[in-house]
C-alpha positions in Angstrom: 114.1 121.6 107.3 112.4 119.5 104.6 108.8 120.3 103.7 105.7 118.7 102.1 104.6 120.7 99.1 101.3 120.6 97.2 101.2 122.2 93.7 97.6 122.1 92.5 95.6 123.3 89.6 92.9 122.5 87.0 93.7 120.3 84.0 96.3 121.5 81.5 98.2 123.8 83.8 101.5 122.0 83.2 101.8 120.1 86.6 103.7 117.1 85.1 105.9 119.5 83.1 106.8 121.4 86.2 107.4 118.1 88.1 109.8 116.8 85.4 111.6 120.1 85.2 112.1 120.1 89.0 113.5 116.6 88.8 115.8 117.6 86.0 117.1 120.5 88.0 118.1 118.2 90.9 119.8 115.8 88.4 121.8 118.6 86.8 123.3 119.3 90.3 124.2 115.6 90.8 121.3 114.9 93.1 119.0 111.9 93.0 115.2 112.1 92.9 112.4 109.6 93.3 109.5 110.0 91.0 106.2 108.3 92.0 103.0 108.0 90.1 99.7 106.2 90.9 99.2 102.8 89.2 95.6 103.8 88.3 96.9 106.4 85.7 98.4 104.4 82.9 97.7 106.8 80.0 101.4 107.0 79.2 102.1 103.4 80.3 102.7 101.8 83.7 105.2 103.8 85.8 105.5 106.7 83.3 105.0 110.4 83.9 104.3 112.2 80.7 103.5 115.9 80.0 101.3 117.2 77.2 104.4 118.9 75.7 106.1 115.6 75.1 108.4 115.1 78.1 108.4 111.6 79.6 110.2 110.0 82.5 110.1 106.6 84.3 108.6 106.6 87.7 107.8 104.1 90.5 104.1 103.2 90.4 102.2 103.0 93.7 98.8 101.6 94.8 96.4 103.0 97.4 97.4 100.3 99.9 101.2 101.0 99.6 103.0 102.5 102.6 105.0 105.3 100.9 107.1 106.0 104.0 108.3 102.4 104.1 109.0 102.4 100.4 111.1 105.5 100.6 112.8 104.5 103.9 113.8 101.2 102.4 115.1 102.9 99.3 117.4 105.3 101.2 118.8 102.5 103.3 119.7 100.3 100.3 123.5 100.1 100.0 123.6 100.8 96.3 121.6 104.0 96.6 124.2 106.7 95.9 124.0 109.7 95.8 121.5 110.0 98.6 117.9 110.8 97.8 117.5 114.5 97.6 113.8 114.8 96.8 110.5 112.8 96.2 108.2 114.0 93.4 104.7 112.7 93.1 102.5 113.1 90.0 98.6 112.9 90.0 98.7 113.4 93.8 94.9 113.7 94.0 95.0 109.8 93.9 96.9 109.6 97.2 95.0 108.3 100.2 94.9 110.3 103.5 97.3 107.8 105.2 99.7 108.1 102.3 99.7 111.9 102.7 100.5 111.4 106.4 103.3 109.0 105.4 104.7 111.7 103.0 104.6 114.3 105.8 106.6 111.8 107.9 109.2 111.5 105.0 109.7 115.2 105.2 109.7 115.4 109.0 111.6 112.2 109.9 113.8 111.6 106.9 114.4 115.3 106.0 113.6 114.7 102.4 111.5 117.3 100.6 108.3 115.9 99.0 106.7 117.7 96.1 103.2 116.6 95.2 101.4 117.7 92.0 97.7 117.2 91.3 94.2 118.3 90.7 92.4 120.0 93.6 88.8 119.1 92.5 87.0 116.6 90.4 84.5 117.1 87.6 81.7 118.1 90.1 83.8 120.6 92.0 84.5 118.2 94.9 87.9 117.7 96.5 89.7 114.5 95.8 90.6 112.7 99.0 94.3 113.1 98.4 93.9 116.7 97.6 91.9 117.4 100.7 94.5 115.7 102.8 97.3 117.6 101.1 95.4 120.9 101.6 95.4 120.1 105.3 98.8 118.6 105.8 101.2 120.3 103.3 103.6 122.9 104.6 103.4 124.9 101.3 100.5 125.2 98.9 101.0 126.6 95.5 98.5 127.0 92.7 99.6 126.5 89.1 97.5 128.5 86.8 95.8 127.8 83.4 93.1 129.7 81.6 89.5 129.1 80.5 88.4 129.7 76.9 87.3 133.2 78.0 90.7 134.1 79.2 90.0 134.0 83.0 91.8 131.7 85.4 90.5 128.1 85.1 89.8 126.5 88.5 87.3 123.8 87.5 87.5 120.6 85.4 84.5 119.9 83.2 84.1 116.2 82.1 82.7 115.8 78.6 81.4 112.9 76.5 82.6 112.0 73.0 80.4 114.8 71.5 81.8 117.4 73.9 78.6 117.6 76.0 79.1 118.1 79.8 78.8 115.0 82.1 77.1 115.8 85.4 77.0 112.3 87.0 79.4 109.4 87.4 82.3 108.0 89.3 84.7 110.5 90.8 87.7 109.0 89.1 87.7 108.5 85.3 91.2 108.7 83.8 91.4 110.9 80.8 93.0 114.0 79.3 92.0 116.6 76.7 89.5 114.1 75.1 87.5 113.9 78.4 88.2 117.1 80.4 88.2 120.9 79.8 89.6 123.4 82.3 87.2 126.3 82.9 86.6 129.3 85.1 83.9 128.8 87.7 81.4 131.0 85.8 81.6 128.9 82.6 81.7 125.6 84.6 78.5 126.5 86.4 76.8 127.5 83.1 77.9 124.3 81.5 76.6 122.2 84.4 73.2 124.0 84.5 
Protein backbone atom coordinates (compact mmCIF):
# COMPACT_ATOMS: atom_id res chain seq x y z
CA UNK A 1 0.00 0.00 0.00
CA UNK A 2 1.38 3.42 -0.99
CA UNK A 3 1.84 6.03 1.73
CA UNK A 4 2.16 9.77 2.21
CA UNK A 5 5.48 10.62 3.89
CA UNK A 6 6.62 13.88 5.51
CA UNK A 7 10.34 14.39 6.06
CA UNK A 8 10.78 17.60 8.06
CA UNK A 9 13.59 19.53 9.69
CA UNK A 10 15.12 22.92 10.33
CA UNK A 11 17.14 24.66 7.62
CA UNK A 12 20.36 23.00 6.37
CA UNK A 13 19.47 19.42 7.27
CA UNK A 14 19.83 18.17 3.69
CA UNK A 15 16.15 17.74 2.76
CA UNK A 16 16.68 18.53 -0.92
CA UNK A 17 19.78 16.31 -1.02
CA UNK A 18 17.81 13.37 0.42
CA UNK A 19 14.96 14.02 -2.04
CA UNK A 20 17.32 14.03 -5.02
CA UNK A 21 19.05 10.88 -3.77
CA UNK A 22 15.68 9.13 -3.39
CA UNK A 23 14.72 10.06 -6.95
CA UNK A 24 18.12 8.85 -8.19
CA UNK A 25 17.59 5.50 -6.45
CA UNK A 26 14.28 5.00 -8.29
CA UNK A 27 15.86 5.96 -11.63
CA UNK A 28 18.73 3.52 -11.12
CA UNK A 29 16.14 0.75 -10.95
CA UNK A 30 14.42 1.90 -14.14
CA UNK A 31 11.53 3.57 -12.31
CA UNK A 32 10.06 6.98 -13.12
CA UNK A 33 9.60 9.73 -10.52
CA UNK A 34 7.80 13.05 -10.59
CA UNK A 35 9.56 15.93 -8.84
CA UNK A 36 7.41 18.89 -7.75
CA UNK A 37 8.51 22.22 -6.32
CA UNK A 38 6.49 25.31 -5.38
CA UNK A 39 6.66 28.17 -7.89
CA UNK A 40 7.25 30.63 -5.03
CA UNK A 41 10.78 29.26 -4.45
CA UNK A 42 12.88 30.29 -7.44
CA UNK A 43 16.29 30.51 -5.74
CA UNK A 44 17.74 27.94 -8.16
CA UNK A 45 15.43 28.98 -11.03
CA UNK A 46 11.84 28.14 -11.96
CA UNK A 47 11.19 24.42 -11.74
CA UNK A 48 14.56 23.53 -10.19
CA UNK A 49 15.37 21.62 -7.03
CA UNK A 50 18.88 22.39 -5.80
CA UNK A 51 20.74 21.20 -2.73
CA UNK A 52 23.41 23.16 -0.91
CA UNK A 53 26.00 20.55 -1.89
CA UNK A 54 25.51 21.29 -5.58
CA UNK A 55 23.00 18.70 -6.80
CA UNK A 56 20.30 20.09 -9.11
CA UNK A 57 17.36 18.53 -10.95
CA UNK A 58 14.46 19.82 -13.04
CA UNK A 59 11.04 19.67 -11.40
CA UNK A 60 7.47 20.60 -12.21
CA UNK A 61 6.56 23.89 -10.49
CA UNK A 62 3.16 24.21 -8.81
CA UNK A 63 1.06 27.09 -7.49
CA UNK A 64 -1.17 27.13 -4.38
CA UNK A 65 -4.31 26.88 -6.52
CA UNK A 66 -3.12 23.83 -8.51
CA UNK A 67 -4.92 20.52 -7.97
CA UNK A 68 -2.04 18.10 -7.52
CA UNK A 69 -4.22 14.99 -7.71
CA UNK A 70 -5.51 16.06 -11.14
CA UNK A 71 -1.99 16.93 -12.31
CA UNK A 72 -0.63 13.53 -11.29
CA UNK A 73 -3.71 11.60 -12.48
CA UNK A 74 -3.45 13.26 -15.90
CA UNK A 75 0.25 12.48 -16.12
CA UNK A 76 -0.13 8.77 -15.41
CA UNK A 77 -2.91 8.47 -17.99
CA UNK A 78 -0.91 10.09 -20.79
CA UNK A 79 -0.03 7.44 -23.41
CA UNK A 80 3.67 8.37 -23.66
CA UNK A 81 4.23 7.98 -19.92
CA UNK A 82 6.33 4.83 -19.73
CA UNK A 83 7.56 3.40 -17.45
CA UNK A 84 4.69 4.04 -15.04
CA UNK A 85 5.12 6.64 -12.33
CA UNK A 86 6.68 4.96 -9.28
CA UNK A 87 6.92 7.88 -6.85
CA UNK A 88 6.11 11.58 -6.37
CA UNK A 89 8.68 13.71 -4.51
CA UNK A 90 7.90 17.24 -3.31
CA UNK A 91 10.48 19.81 -2.23
CA UNK A 92 9.67 22.76 0.09
CA UNK A 93 6.47 21.00 1.18
CA UNK A 94 5.78 23.64 3.83
CA UNK A 95 4.35 25.73 0.96
CA UNK A 96 1.63 23.18 0.15
CA UNK A 97 -1.94 24.16 0.99
CA UNK A 98 -4.14 21.95 3.14
CA UNK A 99 -6.24 20.95 0.09
CA UNK A 100 -3.04 19.98 -1.75
CA UNK A 101 -1.96 17.77 1.16
CA UNK A 102 -5.38 16.08 1.01
CA UNK A 103 -4.93 15.67 -2.77
CA UNK A 104 -1.54 14.03 -2.20
CA UNK A 105 -3.08 11.65 0.33
CA UNK A 106 -5.57 10.73 -2.39
CA UNK A 107 -2.67 10.07 -4.80
CA UNK A 108 -1.27 7.54 -2.31
CA UNK A 109 -4.68 6.02 -1.49
CA UNK A 110 -6.42 5.97 -4.87
CA UNK A 111 -3.53 5.82 -7.35
CA UNK A 112 -1.23 3.67 -5.17
CA UNK A 113 1.74 5.97 -5.76
CA UNK A 114 3.99 6.81 -2.80
CA UNK A 115 4.30 10.56 -2.12
CA UNK A 116 7.43 11.81 -0.33
CA UNK A 117 7.25 15.40 0.97
CA UNK A 118 10.28 17.29 2.27
CA UNK A 119 10.01 20.60 4.10
CA UNK A 120 10.38 22.82 7.11
CA UNK A 121 8.17 22.20 10.11
CA UNK A 122 8.18 25.75 11.52
CA UNK A 123 8.80 29.32 10.42
CA UNK A 124 11.14 31.96 11.88
CA UNK A 125 8.75 32.58 14.80
CA UNK A 126 8.35 28.90 15.71
CA UNK A 127 4.88 28.62 14.11
CA UNK A 128 3.83 25.75 11.88
CA UNK A 129 3.56 26.43 8.17
CA UNK A 130 0.06 25.54 6.85
CA UNK A 131 1.47 22.79 4.60
CA UNK A 132 3.53 21.35 7.42
CA UNK A 133 0.58 21.41 9.83
CA UNK A 134 -1.55 19.54 7.30
CA UNK A 135 1.23 17.00 6.64
CA UNK A 136 1.74 16.41 10.37
CA UNK A 137 -1.95 15.54 10.54
CA UNK A 138 -2.38 13.62 7.27
CA UNK A 139 0.91 11.84 6.55
CA UNK A 140 1.19 8.10 7.18
CA UNK A 141 4.85 8.42 8.13
CA UNK A 142 6.66 11.32 9.82
CA UNK A 143 10.43 11.43 9.86
CA UNK A 144 12.70 14.15 11.23
CA UNK A 145 15.92 14.89 9.39
CA UNK A 146 18.45 16.29 11.81
CA UNK A 147 20.94 19.13 11.70
CA UNK A 148 22.87 20.86 14.47
CA UNK A 149 23.00 24.23 16.18
CA UNK A 150 26.32 26.06 16.59
CA UNK A 151 26.43 24.61 20.14
CA UNK A 152 26.30 21.03 18.85
CA UNK A 153 22.73 20.26 19.96
CA UNK A 154 19.99 19.26 17.54
CA UNK A 155 18.63 22.31 15.68
CA UNK A 156 14.83 22.46 15.53
CA UNK A 157 14.25 26.19 14.95
CA UNK A 158 14.91 28.60 12.07
CA UNK A 159 16.19 32.07 13.03
CA UNK A 160 15.65 34.76 10.38
CA UNK A 161 18.41 37.37 10.29
CA UNK A 162 19.02 40.70 8.60
CA UNK A 163 22.05 41.58 6.45
CA UNK A 164 24.09 42.29 9.62
CA UNK A 165 23.19 38.90 11.16
CA UNK A 166 20.77 40.35 13.73
CA UNK A 167 17.61 38.36 14.55
CA UNK A 168 14.35 39.44 12.88
CA UNK A 169 11.33 39.02 15.14
CA UNK A 170 8.48 40.39 12.99
CA UNK A 171 7.45 40.02 9.36
CA UNK A 172 5.65 37.89 6.82
CA UNK A 173 5.70 34.15 7.43
CA UNK A 174 7.18 33.46 4.01
CA UNK A 175 10.41 35.12 2.96
CA UNK A 176 12.43 32.97 0.59
CA UNK A 177 16.09 32.68 1.48
CA UNK A 178 18.92 30.39 2.39
CA UNK A 179 22.04 30.68 4.50
CA UNK A 180 22.12 34.45 3.97
CA UNK A 181 18.73 34.85 5.76
CA UNK A 182 18.28 31.87 8.09
CA UNK A 183 20.25 30.04 10.77
CA UNK A 184 19.22 26.66 12.18
CA UNK A 185 19.35 26.67 15.99
CA UNK A 186 18.40 24.61 19.01
CA UNK A 187 15.37 25.91 20.90
CA UNK A 188 17.51 27.31 23.74
CA UNK A 189 19.64 29.51 21.48
CA UNK A 190 16.62 30.47 19.36
CA UNK A 191 14.77 31.73 22.46
CA UNK A 192 17.87 33.62 23.60
CA UNK A 193 18.29 35.23 20.17
CA UNK A 194 14.63 36.27 20.04
CA UNK A 195 14.64 37.75 23.61
